[in-house]
Steps between C-alpha positions, in 0.01 A plus 500: 500500500358403840527160626147487640320207352255227571550125406188298446371196315441581139158505360369456135473874456879528554572298189537795260745669744700193558522427134606841431789498769628150381501630145704793607758282663495242220355204701250273347136528599307318238466181716379674798141431601260798516395385833846590644486215747836504691588853388565800725524862400667798677307822447482852599153645440389359174853439366646158476867534598592137511382137467603158597335162419509152655395204278426205723596136393404283794745578775722707280446836335669714225563852597438704189427846348704686759492863378526848646424816320812684407389807721482272792832303471749530777229555765486152638170436323641184325613353815172571677328313207730211526443482884117514444519203247714297738262563786214402287675187389559399855135568593393279215727201597737528209828336570720599204512829322671525145607808307622525138696807438733673267552808712443425879755229557708735717198652675276191591770337735401778758169313539660153522496397141785293383598411133419135401524317174177534288456118518474513872180720490192317611359299183158663516669852498714393201174429308371853568439732200751750657768231522431363151462850341767611257573807710627306792741269321808716600378553863668340791306314759490580866341328803382591835396213744241624741512371862216490743 
């Protein structure tokens, strides 16, 4: 599969495609707002190849719903999505990014994320639906402090 793609801010019309992709990779999507604020999609033509979301909580944000279609894995698309989210967080003045993961603990450090105890996650982020949801109870917490 060609690696040619565009990454852009998600719009409400992307919701069905994002939900289908997240379902395919077994990530929760029932608490995602249909407005898709803070979400990005990678697309080729009309096909959504990947997605990532930032849920903002004051000066902190939770990185969530990082998913790449199976046909586009290994092309660098996941890294491009993470880089886009980090740049968007910096632009928005976010100081701390958090990630809950059961699969990316070995991958996320390439972007500067480090493992932290769950109780060291920003309190507002710890109260998020994603953090409190049953699917994330076994996930490890990771942190990236953004500098300006």
